[in-house]
C-alpha positions in Angstrom: -11.2 -10.0 -7.4 -8.7 -10.6 -10.3 -9.2 -13.1 -13.0 -6.7 -14.0 -15.9 -6.6 -11.1 -18.3 -8.0 -8.2 -16.8 -6.9 -4.8 -15.5 -7.4 -3.3 -11.8 -7.0 0.8 -11.5 -6.0 1.0 -8.1 -5.7 4.6 -6.0 -2.4 4.0 -3.8 -3.2 7.2 -2.0 -0.6 10.0 -1.2 2.1 7.5 0.1 1.2 6.3 3.6 0.6 2.6 3.1 -1.9 2.3 5.8 -3.9 4.6 3.7 -5.0 1.9 1.4 -8.1 0.6 1.1 -8.2 -3.3 1.8 -9.6 -3.7 -1.7 -6.5 -1.9 -3.1 -4.2 -4.1 -0.9 -5.9 -7.5 -2.2 -5.5 -6.4 -5.8 -1.7 -5.4 -4.9 -1.0 -8.6 -3.6 -2.5 -10.7 -6.5 -0.9 -8.8 -9.4 1.4 -10.2 -12.2 2.5 -7.0 -13.6 2.3 -3.5 -12.0 2.1 -0.3 -14.3 3.0 2.4 -11.7 3.4 6.2 -11.6 5.9 8.6 -10.0 3.6 9.4 -7.0 3.4 5.8 -5.8 5.6 5.4 -2.4 8.2 3.3 -1.9 6.4 1.4 0.8 3.6 0.7 -1.2 5.7 -0.6 -3.9 7.2 -3.1 -1.5 3.7 -4.8 -0.9 3.8 -6.1 -4.3 4.5 -9.8 -4.8 8.3 -11.1 -5.5 6.9 -12.5 -8.9 5.4 -9.2 -9.9 6.7 -7.2 -13.1 7.1 -3.7 -12.3 7.0 -1.1 -15.2 7.3 2.6 -14.2 5.4 5.1 -16.5 5.7 8.2 -14.3 5.1 11.7 -15.4 6.8 15.1 -14.5 5.6 18.3 -16.3 6.8 18.4 -19.7 8.6 15.2 -19.4 6.1 12.3 -20.0 8.4 8.8 -20.0 5.6 7.0 -21.5 2.8 9.0 -23.3 -0.6 8.4 -22.4 -1.5 6.6 -25.3 1.5 4.6 -24.9 0.2 3.6 -21.5 -3.1 2.8 -22.5 -1.6 0.5 -24.9 0.6 -1.5 -22.1 -2.3 -2.1 -20.3 -4.2 -3.8 -23.2 -1.4 -5.8 -24.4 -0.4 -7.1 -21.0 -4.3 -7.9 -20.3 -4.2 -9.8 -23.6 -1.6 -12.1 -22.5 -3.8 -13.4 -19.8 -2.1 -11.4 -16.9 -3.6 -10.0 -13.6 -2.5 -6.2 -14.6 -2.4 -3.5 -11.6 -2.5 0.1 -13.0 -1.1 1.6 -9.5 -1.7 5.5 -9.5 -1.1 8.0 -6.8 -4.4 9.5 -5.2 -7.6 8.5 -6.8 -7.4 7.3 -10.1 -10.4 9.5 -11.1 -9.1 12.7 -9.7 -6.6 14.2 -12.0 -5.4 10.6 -12.8 -6.5 9.9 -16.0 -8.1 7.0 -14.8 -11.1 7.7 -16.6 -9.4 7.8 -20.0 -7.7 4.6 -19.4 -10.8 2.6 -18.4 -12.7 4.1 -21.6 -9.8 2.8 -23.6 -9.8 -0.8 -22.0 -13.5 -1.4 -22.6 -13.3 -0.2 -26.0 -10.7 -3.0 -26.3 -13.0 -5.3 -24.5 -10.9 -5.9 -21.4 -12.4 -6.0 -18.0 -11.5 -3.3 -15.6 -12.2 -2.5 -12.1 -11.8 0.7 -10.5 -10.6 1.0 -6.8 -11.1 4.3 -5.3 -7.9 5.8 -3.3 -7.6 8.8 -1.0 -6.9 11.7 -3.3 -4.2 14.4 -2.0 -6.2 17.2 -1.4 -8.3 15.3 1.5 -5.7 12.9 2.8 -2.7 15.6 2.6 -4.9 18.2 4.5 -5.9 15.9 7.1 -2.3 14.7 7.9 -1.6 18.8 8.3 -4.3 19.4 10.2 -6.3 21.4 8.0 -10.1 20.6 7.5 -11.1 21.1 3.9 -14.6 22.1 5.2 -15.5 23.8 8.8 -18.7 25.3 10.2 -18.9 29.0 9.9 -15.5 29.2 8.1 -15.8 27.3 4.6 -18.9 25.8 3.3 -17.3 24.6 -0.1 -14.2 23.0 -1.6 -12.7 23.3 -5.1 -10.4 20.9 -6.2 -8.1 22.4 -9.3 -5.3 21.5 -11.5 -2.5 24.4 -11.9 -1.2 22.7 -15.0 0.0 25.6 -17.5 -1.2 25.3 -20.6 0.7 25.1 -23.7 1.2 28.6 -24.4 2.3 29.1 -20.9 -1.1 30.4 -19.5 -3.6 29.4 -17.1 -7.2 29.9 -17.9 -9.3 29.4 -14.9 -12.9 30.6 -13.9 -11.2 32.9 -11.7 -14.2 34.8 -10.6 -15.8 31.9 -9.0 -13.1 31.3 -6.7 -13.3 34.7 -4.8 -15.8 33.3 -1.9 -13.8 34.0 1.5 -16.0 30.7 2.5 -14.3 28.3 0.2 -11.6 26.5 0.2 -9.4 26.1 -2.8 -6.7 23.4 -3.3 -4.5 23.4 -6.0 -2.6 20.2 -7.5 0.3 20.5 -9.6 0.6 24.5 -9.2 3.8 25.3 -7.9 5.2 26.2 -11.1 1.8 28.3 -11.8 1.8 30.0 -8.6 2.8 33.1 -9.6 -0.1 33.4 -11.6 -2.5 31.5 -9.2 -1.7 34.1 -6.2 -1.9 37.3 -8.9 -5.4 35.9 -10.5 -7.1 35.2 -7.2 -6.2 38.5 -5.8 -7.6 40.2 -8.9 -10.6 38.2 -8.5 -11.3 39.6 -4.9 -9.6 37.2 -2.7 -7.7 38.9 0.0 -4.3 39.1 -0.2 -3.9 38.0 3.4 -6.1 34.5 3.1 -4.5 31.9 4.7 -2.6 29.6 2.4 -0.5 26.6 3.0 2.1 24.5 0.9 1.8 20.8 1.9 5.2 19.0 0.1 4.9 15.1 0.1 2.0 14.9 2.2 1.4 11.8 4.4 5.3 10.6 3.9 7.5 10.8 6.9 9.2 13.7 5.6 6.5 15.8 4.5 6.6 19.7 4.7 4.0 22.1 6.0 4.5 25.5 5.4 2.0 28.2 6.3 1.3 31.7 5.4 -0.9 33.9 3.2 -2.2 34.4 -0.4 0.7 37.3 -0.9 3.4 35.4 0.7 3.0 32.2 -1.0 5.5 32.8 -4.1 8.3 34.1 -1.4 7.6 30.7 0.6 8.2 28.7 -2.3 11.7 30.0 -3.0 12.6 30.5 0.9 11.8 26.9 1.6 12.7 25.4 -2.0 9.6 23.6 -2.2 9.1 21.4 -5.1 6.5 19.2 -6.7 4.6 17.1 -5.7 2.8 19.9 -3.4 -0.3 20.9 -2.8 -1.7 24.6 -2.3 -4.1 25.0 0.1 -5.8 28.5 0.0 -8.9 29.4 2.8 -9.5 30.3 6.1 -9.5 26.8 7.4 -5.6 26.6 7.2 -5.5 28.5 10.5 -8.5 26.1 12.1 -5.7 24.8 14.5 -2.9 26.3 16.6 0.6 24.6 15.7 0.4 23.8 19.1 -2.5 21.7 18.9 -1.5 19.9 16.2 1.0 17.2 18.0 -2.2 16.5 19.9 -4.0 15.1 16.7 -3.5 11.4 16.6 -3.1 11.1 12.7 -0.3 13.7 12.9 1.5 12.5 16.2 1.4 8.8 14.9 3.1 9.7 11.5 
């Protein structure tokens, strides 16, 4: 586990502390300083030891309280003070979490680092919503995509590769770009009535699961006032279970 002057990049999962790995829990309990993201839940923050210094570096779209270069340097500076530095990230550090960049910077500065995987939202939140990412004879592949708009307001993606009816597509950070996503997927050949779901605050006690189809997603966002953090799931797997069956799935009813 920790020795002095090193960093652990720890995936905190989507929010439910029961989804932490044992290794993540051990690093959390040993931390001298925690540098944490916006999507780390209050329940997980409460697990930190009382002496641990907490530094918030959360990001929203177009609102980065601490730029990535600043986060990288914070990690190095605290490690050089011989602290046990916990970089606590929502989901998995290596899935749209910039954990690779942080690890590269640490190693370039001769700082030892551990990488502790966490349950990425696409896997954990869909499970809590009763949506299997793959399902025999329904979906034989799954693609994770970031829906973040580029600086020019465009979303340049290989749309033609996403038109397979047996492919589940999950968009992270795609609420603001949803009109483009729906339009481009339909233009690429995905049927407008393809089942789709919006999952907001997945695995939290107040999670929202809104189902519809590709053509109605934009209207559902407005109707239900869906805000980030939310996942967009597109594919026939969305309707694998009837709503009446979901209450009998253990991890759903337990939450």
